[in-house]
N, C-alpha and C positions, 0 to 999 in steps of 0.2 A: 441403234440399240438403246433401250431404256436403262438408265443407270440408277435411278432412284425415284420412288414415289412417296408421297406423304400419306401416312395412315395413322389414325388414332389408335392408341393401345389401351385407352380407358375401357374398363369393363363395367357395365351397368348391372345393378342387382334386380331390376324388374324383369318381367317376362316369365317368371316361374309360376308353377301352380300353387295350390294352397299348402302343399307340403314342402314348398321351397325347391321343387325339382323343375329344371328348365327343359322344355322340349328341345330335342337335338336340332330342329330346324328353326329355332329362334336365335336371331343374331345376338351375341353377347355384348355387342357394342351399342347398337341402336334399338335392340329389342324388336326388330321387324320379324314377322312370321312368314314362313314360306311352305308351300307344298313341296313334296319330294321332287316332282317333275319340274317345278320351277327352279329349284336349286341345281338339279342336274343340267338343265338347259343353260344355266348361268355359270357352269363349271364350279358350283359350290362357292360362289362369291356373292356377297350381299350387294344387291343392286342399289341400295340407298347409301351405304357408307364404305363399301369396298372391303369389308371384313372377309378374310379368306377362311372358310370352313375347312375342316380336315377333308382330305380326298382319299378315297380308298385306292389301293394299289392297282386293281384291274381297271378302274375308271381312269386313273392317271395314265396307264399304258395306252388305253383307248384314245385318250386326248393327245398324247405325245407321238405315238408311233403311227406311221402311215398305215392305212386300212389294210388288214390282211397280212401284214409283214411280221407280226410278232409270233415267234415260235418259242414256247416256254421250255426251259431246260432244268435239269436237276430236280425234277418233281419227286424223286424218291428220297431226297434228303429231308429227314425229320429229326426233331429233338428226341433225345434219350433222357433217361433219369439216372445218370451215373452215380449220384450221391444219395439216391433214395430219399430225396428231400421232402420234408413235411413241415408246413407251418400250421395254418388253420386247416389246410386241406393238402392232400398229396399233390406233388408237382404234376404227375401224370394226369390227374383230374383237371388241373388248370389248363394243361395243354389241350386235352380233349374238349374242354369248354370253349377255348379260343378257336379251335378248328371248326366246331359246330357253329359258333357265332359269326365267323368270318368267311367260312367256305375255303379257307386257305390251309395249306399244310405247315406254313411257317410265316414269320414276320417279314419275309423278303421274297419277291418274285424275280427270277432272272430269265434271260432268254435273248435270242437274236431278234433284231428289228431293223427298221429303217425310219429315219426322221427327215422329212423334206427331201427324200430321195437318196439320202446318205446312209449307208449301212453302218450299224453300230451294235454294240451289246448293251443290254439294259439290266439294271439292278434297282428295283423299286421296293422301298420299305412300306409297311402298312402299320400305322400306329394302333389300329384297332386290335391287332394280335398282340396281346400282352404288352401294350405300351410300346410296340416296336422294339422291344428289348433284344439285345444281341447276345444270343447264346451260341453254342458250338455249331448248330445248324445254320444260323444266319451267317456266321463267319465263314463257314465252308461254302455256302452258296455264293457269297461275294467273291471268294477266291476262285471259284469255278467260273464266275462271270469274267474275272480278269484273264483266266486261262483261255476262255472262249474268245475274248477280244484279241489276245495275242495270236491264237491259232488262225484267226481270220484276218489279222492285221487291220483291225478297225478300232475306233475309239470306244470307250465305255462311258455310258451316261448313267450316273447313280443318283437316285432321288432318295433323300434321307428323311426320316421322321421317327425319332427314337428317344426314349427316356434313359437309354444307356445300357449297361451290362445287365444280364439276367441273373439276379441274385441266386436263383434256385440252382444254378450250376457252379456257383462259387468261383474258384480260381480258374476253372476251365473256361468260364465266360470271360474273365479278365484277359486270358491268353489270346482271345480273339483280336485284341487290339494290336499286338505285335504281328500276329498272323496276317491280318488284313493290310497292315503297313508294308509288310514284306511282299505281299501280292501286288500292291501298287508299285513298289520298286521294280518288280519283275515286268510289270506293264510298261513302265517308263523305259526300262532297259531295252525293251522291244520296240521303242519309239512309237508306242500307242498312247493316245491322250486319254485323260480322265476329265470328264465334265461333271461337276457336282451341283445338284440342285437341292438346297436345304429348305425343307418345309417345316412347319411348326409342329412340334418342337424338335430341334436337333440338339441334343445335350449329351453330357457326360462322355462315356466311352466311345460312342460313335463320332461325336464332334472331335474328340481327342485322338482319333485314329484316321480312318480313310476319308471321312467327310471333309476334312480340312486340307487334303492333299491334292485336290483337283488342279489341273492346269488352268481351268476356269472354274471359279466358284461363284454361284449366284444363289440368291435367296428369294423367297416369296415375301411380300409385304407383311410386316408385323410378326414374322416368325421369331420365336425365342431361340437364340443360338448362343448357348452359354454352357460351360462345363457344369455349373451348379445354378439352380434357380435363384432369383433375386431374394426371395424370402429367407432362404438358408444363408446366403451371403450376408444379408443385413443382420440376421440374428448372430452370425459368427463374428462379424467385424464391428457390430454395434454402430455402424455408420449409416446415414441416410443415403440411399442410392438415387441416381437420376431416374426419372420416370421411364426413360427409354432403355434402362439397363438391359443389356443382353439381346435387345431386339435387332432385327435385320438392319434397320436404318442406322442404328448406332454402330453396328459392326461394319457397315459400309463407310461411315465417317472415319473409322479408325483403320480402314484398309484391310479388314479381315475377309471381306467378300468383294468381288469385282463389280457386282451390280445387284440391285433389287428389282426384280422383274415381276409385274403383275401376271397372274395365271393366264389371262387371255392372250398375253404376248409371249408366253414362255415357249410354246412350240416353235414359233418363228425365230425366236432368239437362239434356241438350241440348234435349230436347223442351220442358221447362219454360222454359228460357231463351228459346227461339224464341217461345213463347206470350206471354212478358212483353214482348218486343219488338213483337209483333203488337198487343197490348193498348195499348201506348204510342203506336201509330199510326205 
C-alpha cells in the first residue's frame, strides 16, 4: 500500500486567456494543456507533474466500482428551500442551475456496488454541485448510505469533496453534522466499516463530521483537508503558515490520515482494505 507521495502544491499564474480565465483542462501547477479525452484516459491526473484535477462523481464511481455493479439509491432525495433563502438569486434557482450544469440531483451519489469483488455501499460527493456543500439532502443521502450498508452488512466507502455546510439552509445544514456522525456511530455499532477517501477539497462541516470518522482514512495527493482555508487562518492569526498547510501530505505527517494514495492506485488500495475487513469477519 502506498503511504505517501510527494506533490508540489505551488500554483502558477500562467496558462490563462487574455481575460485571466484559465481553461479547466489547463494544469494549475505546470500549465500543461490537455484535451478532454486525454484527461479522462489519465483519470484527470496531469501526466507531467501529477496534479490531480477534480473528478466528477459518476466518473469516480466508474473508476472505483466493478463494472456493472453500481446501483444508485435515494434518487428521489432533493434539496428543498425551507428558509425561502434569497441572496443575489433565489436558492431554488441556484439548485436548478446546479442540476442542469452537473446532471445530478444533489451533491452526493449513493448506492450499492462492489470494488475488487468485495460488496460495499458507496457515497460519493461531487464538488461541481454547489461546491459539494452539505445541505439536508446530502446529509440524508449519507445517512441512507449508512443504513443500506448496515442492512447488507457491508462496508461503506465514502469519497468526499466539499466546501462545507450549505449556507442557504442555515441551521438545518449545520444539523447535518451531528446527524451524519450519529449515522456513522450506528454503522460502527453494526460492526460495519467506513472507508473515507478525501479528495480536494474536503473542508469545514464535512471534514468535521463523517469524513474524519473512517476506520481507514486516505487522501489524494495535494488535497486540501482543513476546517478553514489557509488564507482565512493566516488573516485571522496574522501568522505565516507553512507552504503545505492543510494539504494531504501535512495531514499524513501529523497522523490525521492513514495514507496519501495517487488516484491510479486508489481502486486497488480500497479493494485491498475491503478484503482485509472481510477477512476480519
